[in-house]
C-alpha angles and dihedrals in degrees: 000000000000133000105199093218107036124015152346115237107225108155142005128225131187090267107034152340114288110222138187116222107228092214090058096044092095090059084088130239150220132226114191138168144116122288113286097018096111108271093136092051090050089051090052093048091051092045091052091047092053091046090055088051087059090251118138115232134205118197136167112231103212098172100027093245097111093067089079090078086084091067133063112270132223093095094128125065092214090059094048090050092051091050090052097043093053094040089234093161087067088057094053101271115150133162109249145147123251131217109264137185115197120213132185130178088214094046092232104107099024148356111320112257118203143172131191119248089241090054091052090055131205097281097059093034090055089057091047090053094042092235125173123232095272094048091046090053090053091049089052089053090051090055090048092052090049091052094046093049095042093243110154114217103206106150138009095271088059091054092044092052091046091052090050092049096046091044092054092046101035093132089062092059104034097088095050101035108021133249116337107193122208089223092059092047088052093049091053091048091051090050090054091052089054090050091053090049089054090051093244091127086080089069094060118076145055150340084056117215114269107216090214088069089066094051102066136133130203112205106317095334129089115238114248109221110205121196113206101230106163092098093033090058089068084078104042094184091053090049096049095040091052093051091045089052090051092050090049091047091053090049093051098042105038117087124236111269102173113215108344125192089244135004122280088218140351122218121200116202109196122196087020094170088075090063093061099039109114090343112165118241093254091056093047089052090050092051091049091050093049094047092046097048106028094078088070085063090057094253121136118203119202118189120204120200142129101266137006086243088073089070122071114247092241089062099032092060090062096054103094103170113067136189115178120189124190124307122192117223102209098137135031088257090053091049090053091050090052091050092049091049092051092051092058091067133077101247123247114213090214094074144006108261096206093052093045093056090062093045100050117120128216110295091016120110147167106249132192122168130178117263126229091281095049096257121136113253120225111277115263128203101228149158114244112234113253118250119264090216126069118292110227135025122330117247109274096230092048090050092050091051091050092050094047091049094052117111089210090057090057090051099046102032097082115071116226120213110185127167111295140142094311096056095040095049092043090056090045092052091047090051091052091049091051091053090052091049090050091050091050090049092049090051091050091049091051090050091050091049091051091051091050091049089050091051091048091051092049090048091050090049091052091049091051090049092050091048090051092049091050091049091049092048095051090043089056091047091051092050099045103033115013099045097048091045091050090050091052092050093050092046092051090048094055092046092055091050092056094052092055 
Protein backbone atom coordinates (compact mmCIF):
# COMPACT_ATOMS: atom_id res chain seq x y z
CA UNK A 1 0.00 0.00 0.00
CA UNK A 2 1.08 3.53 -0.56
CA UNK A 3 1.01 6.62 1.62
CA UNK A 4 1.35 9.57 -0.79
CA UNK A 5 3.54 11.51 1.63
CA UNK A 6 5.69 8.99 3.42
CA UNK A 7 6.18 5.43 2.26
CA UNK A 8 5.25 2.46 0.13
CA UNK A 9 4.45 -0.71 2.07
CA UNK A 10 6.25 -3.58 0.28
CA UNK A 11 6.87 -6.37 2.80
CA UNK A 12 6.15 -7.35 6.38
CA UNK A 13 8.58 -8.83 8.91
CA UNK A 14 8.02 -10.21 12.41
CA UNK A 15 8.77 -6.82 13.89
CA UNK A 16 7.46 -4.21 11.44
CA UNK A 17 6.32 -3.15 8.01
CA UNK A 18 9.12 -2.87 5.47
CA UNK A 19 8.63 0.24 3.35
CA UNK A 20 10.18 1.86 0.31
CA UNK A 21 10.68 5.63 0.47
CA UNK A 22 9.30 7.05 -2.83
CA UNK A 23 11.95 9.78 -2.91
CA UNK A 24 14.67 7.11 -2.85
CA UNK A 25 13.00 4.82 -5.41
CA UNK A 26 15.00 6.32 -8.28
CA UNK A 27 18.24 5.27 -6.55
CA UNK A 28 17.72 2.00 -8.40
CA UNK A 29 17.34 -1.51 -7.08
CA UNK A 30 18.09 -5.21 -7.36
CA UNK A 31 15.84 -8.27 -7.10
CA UNK A 32 17.75 -11.56 -6.87
CA UNK A 33 17.05 -15.19 -6.08
CA UNK A 34 17.04 -18.68 -7.49
CA UNK A 35 14.44 -19.79 -10.02
CA UNK A 36 11.02 -20.36 -8.46
CA UNK A 37 11.63 -18.38 -5.27
CA UNK A 38 9.23 -15.53 -6.07
CA UNK A 39 11.15 -12.89 -8.03
CA UNK A 40 8.34 -12.40 -10.57
CA UNK A 41 5.75 -11.89 -7.81
CA UNK A 42 8.05 -9.35 -6.16
CA UNK A 43 8.41 -7.57 -9.49
CA UNK A 44 4.61 -7.46 -9.84
CA UNK A 45 4.13 -6.16 -6.30
CA UNK A 46 6.68 -3.39 -6.88
CA UNK A 47 5.18 -2.52 -10.28
CA UNK A 48 1.72 -2.23 -8.72
CA UNK A 49 3.11 -0.12 -5.89
CA UNK A 50 4.72 2.31 -8.30
CA UNK A 51 1.53 2.43 -10.38
CA UNK A 52 -0.43 3.42 -7.26
CA UNK A 53 2.12 6.17 -6.68
CA UNK A 54 1.17 7.51 -10.11
CA UNK A 55 4.54 6.39 -11.50
CA UNK A 56 4.60 4.75 -14.98
CA UNK A 57 6.40 1.41 -15.16
CA UNK A 58 8.14 -0.50 -17.95
CA UNK A 59 8.81 -4.21 -17.46
CA UNK A 60 9.85 -7.11 -19.66
CA UNK A 61 7.55 -10.13 -19.22
CA UNK A 62 9.90 -13.04 -19.80
CA UNK A 63 7.51 -15.87 -18.83
CA UNK A 64 4.17 -14.22 -19.62
CA UNK A 65 3.09 -14.22 -15.96
CA UNK A 66 3.26 -10.47 -15.45
CA UNK A 67 0.35 -9.82 -17.83
CA UNK A 68 -2.07 -10.80 -15.06
CA UNK A 69 -1.57 -7.39 -13.46
CA UNK A 70 -4.26 -6.15 -15.89
CA UNK A 71 -6.92 -8.27 -14.12
CA UNK A 72 -8.35 -8.25 -10.59
CA UNK A 73 -6.39 -10.52 -8.25
CA UNK A 74 -7.49 -13.03 -5.60
CA UNK A 75 -7.31 -15.96 -8.00
CA UNK A 76 -5.09 -18.04 -5.70
CA UNK A 77 -6.14 -19.38 -2.28
CA UNK A 78 -2.63 -18.94 -0.88
CA UNK A 79 -2.78 -15.23 -1.66
CA UNK A 80 -6.22 -14.79 -0.09
CA UNK A 81 -5.03 -16.60 3.05
CA UNK A 82 -1.97 -14.38 3.34
CA UNK A 83 -4.08 -11.25 2.98
CA UNK A 84 -6.34 -12.47 5.79
CA UNK A 85 -3.56 -13.66 8.09
CA UNK A 86 -1.74 -10.34 7.97
CA UNK A 87 -4.98 -8.29 8.10
CA UNK A 88 -3.86 -6.47 4.98
CA UNK A 89 -7.38 -5.24 4.16
CA UNK A 90 -7.17 -3.09 7.29
CA UNK A 91 -4.04 -1.50 5.86
CA UNK A 92 -5.70 -0.59 2.56
CA UNK A 93 -5.04 -3.76 0.54
CA UNK A 94 -7.67 -4.58 -2.08
CA UNK A 95 -7.68 -6.83 -5.12
CA UNK A 96 -7.79 -4.68 -8.25
CA UNK A 97 -6.68 -4.41 -11.87
CA UNK A 98 -4.06 -1.94 -13.07
CA UNK A 99 -3.83 0.07 -16.30
CA UNK A 100 -1.63 -1.81 -18.75
CA UNK A 101 -0.20 -1.21 -22.21
CA UNK A 102 1.08 -4.33 -23.97
CA UNK A 103 4.08 -4.12 -26.33
CA UNK A 104 5.72 -6.71 -28.56
CA UNK A 105 8.66 -6.40 -30.95
CA UNK A 106 6.95 -8.97 -33.19
CA UNK A 107 3.53 -7.30 -32.95
CA UNK A 108 1.85 -10.57 -31.91
CA UNK A 109 1.12 -10.07 -28.20
CA UNK A 110 1.06 -6.30 -28.08
CA UNK A 111 1.54 -3.03 -29.92
CA UNK A 112 4.56 -3.21 -32.24
CA UNK A 113 7.57 -1.40 -30.83
CA UNK A 114 10.25 -0.21 -33.24
CA UNK A 115 13.42 1.83 -33.48
CA UNK A 116 15.36 3.07 -36.46
CA UNK A 117 18.81 1.62 -37.12
CA UNK A 118 20.27 5.11 -36.74
CA UNK A 119 18.58 5.44 -33.36
CA UNK A 120 20.08 2.15 -32.22
CA UNK A 121 23.58 3.43 -33.09
CA UNK A 122 26.79 1.58 -33.98
CA UNK A 123 27.74 0.61 -30.39
CA UNK A 124 24.60 -1.39 -29.61
CA UNK A 125 24.28 -2.67 -33.16
CA UNK A 126 27.84 -4.02 -32.99
CA UNK A 127 26.87 -6.07 -29.95
CA UNK A 128 23.74 -7.24 -31.68
CA UNK A 129 25.80 -8.40 -34.68
CA UNK A 130 28.59 -9.90 -32.53
CA UNK A 131 31.25 -7.81 -34.28
CA UNK A 132 34.90 -7.58 -33.25
CA UNK A 133 36.69 -4.26 -32.68
CA UNK A 134 37.79 -3.87 -36.31
CA UNK A 135 34.34 -4.64 -37.68
CA UNK A 136 32.75 -2.31 -35.14
CA UNK A 137 35.07 0.47 -36.28
CA UNK A 138 33.98 -0.07 -39.89
CA UNK A 139 30.31 0.01 -38.84
CA UNK A 140 30.96 3.32 -37.08
CA UNK A 141 32.47 4.66 -40.33
CA UNK A 142 29.37 3.52 -42.21
CA UNK A 143 27.17 5.49 -39.81
CA UNK A 144 29.43 8.54 -40.22
CA UNK A 145 29.22 8.35 -44.02
CA UNK A 146 25.42 8.10 -43.78
CA UNK A 147 25.31 11.20 -41.60
CA UNK A 148 27.69 13.20 -43.81
CA UNK A 149 25.74 12.34 -46.97
CA UNK A 150 22.30 12.80 -45.38
CA UNK A 151 21.37 9.15 -45.87
CA UNK A 152 18.81 8.08 -43.27
CA UNK A 153 19.27 4.52 -42.00
CA UNK A 154 15.78 3.54 -40.90
CA UNK A 155 15.57 -0.22 -41.38
CA UNK A 156 17.90 -3.10 -42.21
CA UNK A 157 17.48 -2.79 -45.96
CA UNK A 158 18.82 0.77 -45.70
CA UNK A 159 21.91 -0.48 -43.91
CA UNK A 160 22.35 -3.36 -46.35
CA UNK A 161 22.19 -1.04 -49.36
CA UNK A 162 24.60 1.39 -47.71
CA UNK A 163 27.07 -1.43 -47.02
CA UNK A 164 26.81 -2.53 -50.64
CA UNK A 165 27.35 0.99 -51.92
CA UNK A 166 30.31 1.78 -49.65
CA UNK A 167 31.85 -1.61 -50.34
CA UNK A 168 31.72 -1.03 -54.09
CA UNK A 169 33.12 2.48 -53.72
CA UNK A 170 35.54 1.99 -50.81
CA UNK A 171 38.39 3.78 -52.62
CA UNK A 172 36.27 6.91 -52.69
CA UNK A 173 36.02 6.98 -48.88
CA UNK A 174 39.41 5.63 -47.74
CA UNK A 175 41.22 8.98 -47.67
CA UNK A 176 38.55 10.78 -45.64
CA UNK A 177 37.40 7.96 -43.33
CA UNK A 178 40.15 5.38 -43.18
CA UNK A 179 40.45 1.84 -44.50
CA UNK A 180 37.17 0.02 -45.13
CA UNK A 181 37.99 -3.64 -45.63
CA UNK A 182 35.86 -5.89 -47.76
CA UNK A 183 36.13 -8.61 -45.09
CA UNK A 184 34.57 -6.33 -42.44
CA UNK A 185 31.78 -5.29 -44.80
CA UNK A 186 31.09 -8.97 -45.43
CA UNK A 187 31.02 -9.79 -41.70
CA UNK A 188 28.47 -7.05 -41.06
CA UNK A 189 26.33 -8.23 -43.97
CA UNK A 190 26.36 -11.81 -42.66
CA UNK A 191 25.34 -10.54 -39.24
CA UNK A 192 22.38 -8.72 -40.77
CA UNK A 193 21.27 -11.91 -42.51
CA UNK A 194 21.33 -13.71 -39.13
CA UNK A 195 19.26 -10.92 -37.58
CA UNK A 196 16.66 -11.24 -40.30
CA UNK A 197 16.57 -15.01 -39.79
CA UNK A 198 15.87 -14.44 -36.08
CA UNK A 199 13.04 -12.05 -36.95
CA UNK A 200 14.78 -9.06 -35.38
CA UNK A 201 14.37 -7.07 -38.59
CA UNK A 202 10.78 -6.44 -37.45
CA UNK A 203 12.13 -4.26 -34.66
CA UNK A 204 13.80 -1.82 -37.05
CA UNK A 205 11.60 0.69 -38.85
CA UNK A 206 9.03 3.39 -38.39
CA UNK A 207 6.98 4.70 -36.73
CA UNK A 208 9.79 4.97 -34.21
CA UNK A 209 8.83 4.61 -30.54
CA UNK A 210 7.98 7.89 -28.86
CA UNK A 211 9.25 7.68 -25.28
CA UNK A 212 6.32 9.80 -24.11
CA UNK A 213 4.05 6.85 -24.92
CA UNK A 214 5.74 4.88 -22.13
CA UNK A 215 5.27 7.64 -19.57
CA UNK A 216 1.49 7.70 -19.22
CA UNK A 217 -0.96 7.78 -16.37
CA UNK A 218 -4.59 6.69 -16.23
CA UNK A 219 -6.48 8.50 -13.50
CA UNK A 220 -4.20 8.50 -10.48
CA UNK A 221 -2.31 5.37 -11.50
CA UNK A 222 0.76 5.03 -13.62
CA UNK A 223 0.38 2.85 -16.71
CA UNK A 224 2.37 -0.40 -16.57
CA UNK A 225 3.96 -1.04 -19.99
CA UNK A 226 4.62 -4.75 -20.44
CA UNK A 227 6.96 -6.03 -23.14
CA UNK A 228 6.16 -9.58 -24.29
CA UNK A 229 9.58 -11.23 -24.08
CA UNK A 230 8.96 -14.98 -24.14
CA UNK A 231 9.68 -15.17 -27.88
CA UNK A 232 12.26 -12.39 -27.76
CA UNK A 233 14.26 -14.41 -25.21
CA UNK A 234 15.04 -16.95 -27.93
CA UNK A 235 17.61 -14.37 -29.04
CA UNK A 236 19.15 -13.14 -25.76
CA UNK A 237 21.35 -10.53 -27.45
CA UNK A 238 18.36 -9.04 -29.24
CA UNK A 239 16.46 -8.94 -25.94
CA UNK A 240 19.22 -7.29 -23.91
CA UNK A 241 20.26 -4.91 -26.69
CA UNK A 242 16.68 -3.75 -27.09
CA UNK A 243 16.30 -3.04 -23.35
CA UNK A 244 19.69 -1.31 -23.28
CA UNK A 245 18.59 0.84 -26.21
CA UNK A 246 15.43 1.77 -24.34
CA UNK A 247 17.38 2.69 -21.20
CA UNK A 248 19.75 4.81 -23.27
CA UNK A 249 16.82 6.45 -25.05
CA UNK A 250 15.24 7.39 -21.73
CA UNK A 251 18.55 8.80 -20.57
CA UNK A 252 18.97 10.92 -23.70
CA UNK A 253 15.39 12.15 -24.02
CA UNK A 254 14.24 12.78 -20.46
CA UNK A 255 15.00 16.21 -18.98
CA UNK A 256 16.92 16.77 -15.75
CA UNK A 257 14.57 16.91 -12.75
CA UNK A 258 17.00 17.00 -9.86
CA UNK A 259 15.76 15.10 -6.81
CA UNK A 260 11.99 14.52 -7.24
CA UNK A 261 9.61 13.31 -4.52
CA UNK A 262 8.96 10.17 -6.54
CA UNK A 263 10.31 8.73 -9.80
CA UNK A 264 9.06 9.90 -13.18
CA UNK A 265 9.29 6.30 -14.35
CA UNK A 266 10.61 2.93 -13.14
CA UNK A 267 12.28 0.46 -15.51
CA UNK A 268 12.57 -3.26 -14.63
CA UNK A 269 15.32 -5.22 -16.43
CA UNK A 270 14.62 -8.96 -16.02
CA UNK A 271 17.31 -11.60 -16.73
CA UNK A 272 19.85 -8.80 -16.27
CA UNK A 273 22.83 -11.18 -16.26
CA UNK A 274 22.39 -11.54 -20.03
CA UNK A 275 23.17 -7.85 -20.46
CA UNK A 276 26.63 -8.22 -18.95
CA UNK A 277 27.57 -11.59 -20.45
CA UNK A 278 30.48 -11.08 -22.88
CA UNK A 279 29.73 -7.35 -23.01
CA UNK A 280 32.64 -5.36 -24.51
CA UNK A 281 34.33 -2.73 -22.36
CA UNK A 282 32.75 0.17 -24.27
CA UNK A 283 29.25 -1.20 -23.62
CA UNK A 284 29.93 -1.80 -19.92
CA UNK A 285 31.12 1.80 -19.62
CA UNK A 286 27.94 2.97 -21.35
CA UNK A 287 25.74 0.93 -18.98
CA UNK A 288 27.59 2.29 -15.95
CA UNK A 289 27.18 5.86 -17.23
CA UNK A 290 23.45 5.43 -17.86
CA UNK A 291 22.80 3.85 -14.44
CA UNK A 292 24.86 6.49 -12.68
CA UNK A 293 23.30 9.53 -14.35
CA UNK A 294 19.76 8.50 -15.25
CA UNK A 295 18.46 8.93 -11.69
CA UNK A 296 18.87 12.70 -12.15
CA UNK A 297 16.26 12.32 -14.90
CA UNK A 298 13.87 10.78 -12.37
CA UNK A 299 14.25 7.23 -13.77
CA UNK A 300 14.67 4.25 -11.46
CA UNK A 301 16.33 1.10 -12.86
CA UNK A 302 15.66 -2.25 -11.15
CA UNK A 303 17.73 -5.24 -12.28
CA UNK A 304 16.42 -8.77 -11.77
CA UNK A 305 18.80 -11.72 -11.77
CA UNK A 306 19.76 -14.80 -9.73
CA UNK A 307 22.64 -13.44 -7.65
CA UNK A 308 24.29 -10.05 -7.06
CA UNK A 309 27.45 -11.59 -8.56
CA UNK A 310 25.73 -11.38 -11.97
CA UNK A 311 26.06 -7.60 -11.84
CA UNK A 312 29.45 -5.84 -12.24
CA UNK A 313 30.63 -4.06 -9.10
CA UNK A 314 30.61 -0.68 -10.88
CA UNK A 315 26.86 -1.08 -11.42
CA UNK A 316 26.03 -3.06 -8.27
CA UNK A 317 27.29 -0.25 -6.05
CA UNK A 318 24.59 2.06 -7.45
CA UNK A 319 21.65 -0.24 -6.66
CA UNK A 320 20.48 0.97 -3.27
CA UNK A 321 17.19 -0.91 -2.82
CA UNK A 322 17.65 -4.67 -2.44
CA UNK A 323 15.34 -7.71 -2.33
CA UNK A 324 17.10 -11.06 -2.00
CA UNK A 325 15.09 -14.28 -2.36
CA UNK A 326 16.47 -17.72 -1.52
CA UNK A 327 19.68 -19.14 -2.92
CA UNK A 328 20.57 -22.81 -2.52
CA UNK A 329 24.18 -23.63 -1.59
CA UNK A 330 24.60 -27.07 -3.15
CA UNK A 331 28.08 -26.56 -4.61
CA UNK A 332 31.17 -24.52 -3.65
CA UNK A 333 30.23 -22.05 -6.36
CA UNK A 334 26.72 -21.73 -4.88
CA UNK A 335 28.19 -21.20 -1.41
CA UNK A 336 30.38 -18.41 -2.73
CA UNK A 337 27.35 -16.78 -4.39
CA UNK A 338 25.43 -16.90 -1.08
CA UNK A 339 28.35 -15.31 0.73
CA UNK A 340 28.64 -12.53 -1.85
CA UNK A 341 24.89 -11.88 -1.64
CA UNK A 342 25.04 -11.64 2.16
CA UNK A 343 27.89 -9.16 2.01
CA UNK A 344 25.84 -6.72 -0.08
CA UNK A 345 23.47 -6.05 2.86
CA UNK A 346 23.80 -3.97 5.99
CA UNK A 347 23.84 -6.66 8.65
CA UNK A 348 21.06 -7.13 11.20
CA UNK A 349 22.27 -8.43 14.61
CA UNK A 350 19.03 -10.42 15.03
CA UNK A 351 20.05 -13.08 12.49
CA UNK A 352 22.91 -14.29 10.30
CA UNK A 353 22.33 -12.98 6.79
CA UNK A 354 24.29 -15.71 5.03
CA UNK A 355 22.41 -18.49 6.82
CA UNK A 356 19.04 -16.81 6.26
CA UNK A 357 19.53 -16.65 2.47
CA UNK A 358 19.64 -20.45 2.30
CA UNK A 359 16.63 -20.86 4.60
CA UNK A 360 14.16 -18.49 2.89
CA UNK A 361 10.90 -19.99 1.65
CA UNK A 362 8.95 -19.06 -1.48
CA UNK A 363 7.68 -15.50 -1.22
CA UNK A 364 10.05 -14.77 1.64
CA UNK A 365 13.01 -12.44 1.13
CA UNK A 366 15.74 -10.39 2.75
CA UNK A 367 14.86 -6.76 2.15
CA UNK A 368 16.84 -3.57 2.59
CA UNK A 369 15.66 -0.23 1.23
CA UNK A 370 17.25 3.20 1.51
CA UNK A 371 15.99 5.49 4.26
CA UNK A 372 14.96 9.16 3.81
CA UNK A 373 18.61 10.23 3.81
CA UNK A 374 19.71 7.65 1.26
CA UNK A 375 21.31 5.26 3.78
CA UNK A 376 20.73 1.48 3.58
CA UNK A 377 18.45 0.19 6.30
CA UNK A 378 19.37 -2.96 8.20
CA UNK A 379 18.33 -6.04 6.27
CA UNK A 380 14.97 -7.52 7.33
CA UNK A 381 13.75 -11.07 6.88
CA UNK A 382 10.29 -10.44 5.44
CA UNK A 383 7.35 -11.71 3.45
CA UNK A 384 6.73 -9.77 0.25
CA UNK A 385 3.14 -8.51 0.04
CA UNK A 386 1.03 -10.42 -2.48
CA UNK A 387 0.00 -8.60 -5.66
CA UNK A 388 -3.40 -6.96 -5.84
CA UNK A 389 -3.65 -7.92 -9.49
CA UNK A 390 -4.02 -11.45 -10.83
CA UNK A 391 -1.08 -13.82 -10.41
CA UNK A 392 -0.37 -15.63 -13.67
CA UNK A 393 -1.01 -14.87 -17.35
CA UNK A 394 -3.96 -12.83 -18.51
CA UNK A 395 -6.62 -14.65 -20.55
CA UNK A 396 -5.56 -14.61 -24.23
CA UNK A 397 -8.89 -13.32 -25.57
CA UNK A 398 -8.99 -10.54 -22.97
CA UNK A 399 -5.47 -9.56 -23.90
CA UNK A 400 -6.32 -9.44 -27.61
CA UNK A 401 -9.31 -7.18 -26.94
CA UNK A 402 -7.18 -4.84 -24.85
CA UNK A 403 -4.55 -4.64 -27.57
CA UNK A 404 -7.08 -4.06 -30.36
CA UNK A 405 -8.77 -1.31 -28.36
CA UNK A 406 -5.54 0.57 -27.69
CA UNK A 407 -5.08 3.94 -29.41
CA UNK A 408 -1.33 3.31 -29.46
CA UNK A 409 -1.87 0.06 -31.35
CA UNK A 410 -3.70 1.93 -34.10
CA UNK A 411 -0.80 4.38 -34.33
CA UNK A 412 2.08 1.87 -34.36
CA UNK A 413 0.49 -1.10 -36.15
CA UNK A 414 1.03 0.17 -39.70
CA UNK A 415 4.66 0.13 -40.87
CA UNK A 416 5.85 3.31 -42.60
CA UNK A 417 8.43 3.12 -45.39
CA UNK A 418 9.42 6.61 -46.49
CA UNK A 419 12.37 7.54 -48.69
CA UNK A 420 15.64 6.75 -46.97
CA UNK A 421 19.12 5.39 -47.77
CA UNK A 422 17.79 2.40 -49.72
CA UNK A 423 15.72 4.45 -52.15
CA UNK A 424 18.34 7.21 -52.54
CA UNK A 425 21.22 4.81 -53.19
CA UNK A 426 19.11 2.69 -55.54
CA UNK A 427 18.39 5.78 -57.64
CA UNK A 428 22.04 6.77 -57.47
CA UNK A 429 23.15 3.34 -58.66
CA UNK A 430 20.58 3.38 -61.44
CA UNK A 431 21.81 6.82 -62.53
CA UNK A 432 25.38 5.58 -62.65
CA UNK A 433 24.34 2.57 -64.70
CA UNK A 434 22.48 4.81 -67.16
CA UNK A 435 25.57 6.94 -67.70
CA UNK A 436 27.60 3.85 -68.47
CA UNK A 437 24.99 2.66 -70.90
CA UNK A 438 24.98 6.08 -72.57
CA UNK A 439 28.77 6.02 -72.86
CA UNK A 440 28.66 2.54 -74.37
CA UNK A 441 25.98 3.66 -76.83
CA UNK A 442 27.98 6.72 -77.80
CA UNK A 443 31.02 4.54 -78.41
CA UNK A 444 28.97 2.16 -80.54
CA UNK A 445 27.52 5.06 -82.53
CA UNK A 446 30.98 6.47 -83.17
CA UNK A 447 32.17 3.09 -84.37
CA UNK A 448 29.19 2.77 -86.68
CA UNK A 449 29.80 6.25 -88.08
CA UNK A 450 33.46 5.42 -88.75
CA UNK A 451 32.44 2.23 -90.57
CA UNK A 452 29.95 4.17 -92.65
CA UNK A 453 32.58 6.78 -93.51
CA UNK A 454 34.97 3.99 -94.49
CA UNK A 455 32.35 2.43 -96.76
CA UNK A 456 31.62 5.83 -98.35
CA UNK A 457 35.33 6.36 -98.99
CA UNK A 458 35.67 2.91 -100.53
CA UNK A 459 32.57 3.56 -102.70
CA UNK A 460 33.98 6.90 -103.86
CA UNK A 461 37.26 5.20 -104.69
CA UNK A 462 35.47 2.55 -106.74
CA UNK A 463 33.50 5.21 -108.58
CA UNK A 464 36.69 7.10 -109.39
CA UNK A 465 38.30 3.93 -110.64
CA UNK A 466 35.29 3.15 -112.85
CA UNK A 467 35.30 6.69 -114.23
CA UNK A 468 39.00 6.40 -115.02
CA UNK A 469 38.47 3.08 -116.75
CA UNK A 470 35.60 4.54 -118.82
CA UNK A 471 37.74 7.50 -119.77
CA UNK A 472 40.57 5.21 -120.76
CA UNK A 473 38.24 2.97 -122.80
CA UNK A 474 36.68 5.80 -124.78
CA UNK A 475 40.08 7.32 -125.24
CA UNK A 476 41.28 4.08 -126.79
CA UNK A 477 38.19 3.91 -129.05
CA UNK A 478 38.77 7.45 -130.17
CA UNK A 479 42.41 6.77 -130.95
CA UNK A 480 42.00 3.48 -132.80
CA UNK A 481 38.62 3.88 -134.54
CA UNK A 482 37.25 7.36 -134.57
CA UNK A 483 40.41 9.26 -135.52
CA UNK A 484 41.43 6.99 -138.47
CA UNK A 485 37.84 6.94 -139.77
CA UNK A 486 37.64 10.70 -139.52
CA UNK A 487 40.85 10.99 -141.42
CA UNK A 488 39.51 8.75 -144.20
CA UNK A 489 36.29 10.76 -144.49
CA UNK A 490 38.15 14.02 -144.68
CA UNK A 491 40.60 12.63 -147.22
CA UNK A 492 37.74 11.34 -149.43
CA UNK A 493 36.01 14.68 -149.20
CA UNK A 494 39.00 16.60 -150.42
CA UNK A 495 39.60 14.14 -153.29
CA UNK A 496 35.99 14.58 -154.57
CA UNK A 497 36.33 18.29 -154.51
CA UNK A 498 39.40 18.21 -156.73
CA UNK A 499 37.69 16.08 -159.41
CA UNK A 500 34.87 18.56 -159.75
